[in-house]
C-alpha positions in Angstrom: -0.1 0.0 -0.1 1.3 3.3 -1.0 1.8 6.2 1.7 0.1 9.2 0.5 1.3 12.5 2.0 -1.0 15.7 2.9 -1.4 18.3 5.0 -3.7 19.6 6.8 -3.9 23.1 8.5 -3.5 27.1 8.0 -2.2 28.3 5.5 -0.5 32.1 5.4 -1.8 35.2 4.3 0.4 36.9 2.1 1.9 39.5 4.4 0.5 42.5 2.6 -3.3 41.6 3.5 -4.3 42.9 6.5 -6.1 39.4 8.6 -9.9 41.5 8.8 -9.6 42.4 5.0 -9.6 39.1 4.2 -12.5 37.7 6.5 -14.6 40.8 5.7 -13.8 39.6 2.0 -13.9 35.8 2.6 -17.7 36.5 4.0 -19.6 38.6 1.3 -17.2 35.8 -0.7 -19.8 33.5 0.3 -22.4 34.8 0.1 -21.7 36.2 -3.3 -21.1 32.5 -4.5 -23.7 31.2 -2.4 -26.1 32.9 -4.5 -24.6 31.5 -7.7 -23.0 34.5 -8.6 -19.1 34.5 -10.4 -16.7 36.3 -7.4 -14.5 37.2 -10.6 -16.9 40.3 -11.3 -16.2 42.4 -7.9 -12.7 42.8 -7.8 -12.1 43.8 -3.3 -13.2 39.3 -3.2 -11.6 38.2 -6.3 -8.5 40.8 -5.3 -8.6 40.1 -1.4 -9.9 36.1 -0.7 -10.7 34.3 -4.5 -6.6 35.8 -5.9 -5.4 35.1 -2.1 -6.7 31.1 -2.1 -5.7 30.6 -5.8 -1.7 31.2 -5.2 -2.1 29.3 -2.2 -3.3 26.4 -3.9 -0.8 27.1 -6.0 2.1 26.9 -4.0 1.1 23.7 -1.7 0.7 22.2 -5.5 4.1 22.8 -5.3 5.7 21.4 -2.9 5.2 17.9 -3.7 2.3 16.7 -2.3 0.7 13.8 -2.7 -3.6 15.4 -2.0 -3.1 19.3 -1.6 -5.9 20.1 0.5 -7.9 23.8 0.5 -5.7 26.1 3.3 -7.3 27.2 5.5 -7.1 31.1 5.9 -10.3 32.0 7.9 -11.1 30.4 11.5 -12.1 27.4 10.5 -14.5 27.4 13.6 -16.2 31.0 12.8 -16.7 28.6 8.9 -18.9 26.4 11.1 -20.8 28.9 13.9 -21.5 31.5 10.8 -24.2 28.8 9.1 -25.1 27.8 12.5 -25.9 31.6 13.6 -27.4 32.5 9.8 -30.0 29.2 10.1 -30.2 29.8 13.7 -31.9 33.9 13.1 -33.7 32.1 9.9 -35.7 30.0 12.1 -36.6 32.6 14.9 -37.8 35.0 11.9 -39.8 32.3 10.4 -41.8 31.0 13.7 -42.0 35.2 14.1 -44.4 35.3 10.4 -45.9 32.3 11.2 -47.0 34.3 15.2 -45.1 31.1 16.9 -43.3 32.8 20.1 -39.4 31.3 20.6 
C-alpha cells in the first residue's frame, strides 16, 4: 500500500493582506457564491479572497504533496458557527412570521 502525503492546517495570508480585510472578503465571497454569482466580477473579492486562495493552492501544489487540501486561511470555527447562526436567525424569523413564540 502506497503512503500518501497530505497537509492539514492553516496557511498564512500574504504579508500585504490584513486579517480583517481577508475575513470581510471571505464572508462576502461566501454570500456571493452561495447566490450563484462569480466573485471574479467583484475586484475587492477577487483580489482579497479569490486570488489569495488560488495562489495559496498553487504554492501548496508546488511542494510535492500527494494530496493538496484547501488552504485554511479563515477561522475554522467561524466557518461552521457563522452558518449555524444564520440558520438560527432564519428559524426565529420564520417562527415570528407565523406568529409562533420562541
